[in-house]
C-alpha positions as CSV (number, residue, x, y, z in Angstrom):
1,M,11.1,5.0,2.4
2,S,8.6,5.7,-0.2
3,C,7.8,3.0,-2.8
4,S,5.8,3.3,-5.9
5,V,3.8,0.5,-7.5
6,H,6.7,0.0,-9.9
7,D,9.1,-0.3,-6.9
8,V,6.9,-2.9,-5.2
9,I,6.7,-4.9,-8.4
10,D,10.5,-4.8,-8.7
11,F,11.0,-5.9,-5.1
12,E,8.6,-8.8,-5.6
13,A,10.3,-9.9,-8.8
14,R,13.6,-10.0,-6.8
15,G,11.9,-12.2,-4.1
16,V,11.7,-9.3,-1.6
17,P,8.3,-9.1,0.1
18,A,6.8,-5.6,-0.4
19,V,3.6,-3.7,0.1
20,F,2.5,-0.5,-1.6
21,V,0.8,1.8,0.8
22,A,-1.2,4.8,-0.5
23,T,-4.2,6.8,0.4
24,T,-7.7,5.9,-0.8
25,E,-7.5,8.8,-3.3
26,F,-5.0,6.7,-5.3
27,V,-6.8,3.4,-5.6
28,D,-7.8,3.9,-9.2
29,A,-4.3,5.2,-10.2
30,A,-2.6,2.3,-8.4
31,V,-4.8,-0.3,-10.1
32,A,-4.3,1.4,-13.5
33,Q,-0.5,1.5,-13.1
34,A,-0.3,-2.1,-11.9
35,R,-2.5,-3.2,-14.8
36,A,-0.3,-1.3,-17.3
37,L,2.8,-3.0,-15.8
38,G,1.1,-6.4,-16.0
39,A,1.2,-7.0,-12.3
40,D,-0.9,-7.2,-9.2
41,P,1.3,-6.0,-6.3
42,A,0.3,-6.3,-2.7
43,R,-1.2,-3.0,-1.5
44,V,-2.9,-1.4,1.5
45,F,-4.8,1.9,1.3
46,V,-5.1,4.3,4.2
47,P,-7.5,7.3,4.6
48,H,-7.1,10.4,2.5
49,P,-5.8,13.1,2.9
50,V,-2.7,12.9,5.0
51,Q,-1.0,16.3,4.4
52,D,-3.3,18.2,6.8
53,R,-3.2,15.7,9.7
54,T,-1.3,16.1,12.9
55,D,1.6,13.9,13.9
56,D,-0.7,12.1,16.3
57,E,-3.3,11.5,13.6
58,I,-0.6,10.1,11.3
59,R,0.7,7.8,14.0
60,A,-2.9,6.6,14.6
61,M,-3.3,5.9,10.9
62,A,-0.1,4.0,10.8
63,D,-1.0,2.0,13.9
64,A,-4.4,1.2,12.3
65,A,-2.8,-0.1,9.1
66,T,0.2,-1.9,10.6
67,D,-1.5,-5.3,11.2
68,E,-2.9,-5.3,7.7
69,I,0.4,-4.4,6.1
70,I,2.1,-7.2,8.1
71,R,-0.6,-9.7,7.1
72,T,-0.3,-8.6,3.5
73,L,3.5,-9.1,3.5
74,A,3.0,-12.5,5.0
75,S,0.2,-13.6,2.7
76,P,1.0,-13.8,-1.0
77,G,-2.0,-13.0,-3.1
78,A,-3.8,-11.0,-0.3
79,K,-6.4,-8.6,-1.5
80,P,-6.0,-4.9,-0.8
81,V,-7.8,-3.4,2.1
82,A,-8.8,0.3,2.6
83,H,-8.6,1.6,6.2
84,R,-11.0,4.3,7.3
């Protein structure tokens, strides 16, 4: 499932924990959109780009980010982390 900043804000407003995951290329856009919506949703950033990576590389990126995504879900107010 793909969620936008807006979707995560909506989930959080409904009491459903959510985390926006995007590549580092979209840090500024995510911050700007969140600011425009008056929110500060939980988010985790992964390396950019993803479209030219192999399935194994994508799995490794997901594995590297999983713990931080879970921590962010479990910790309201957690700050975003960029994975390299």
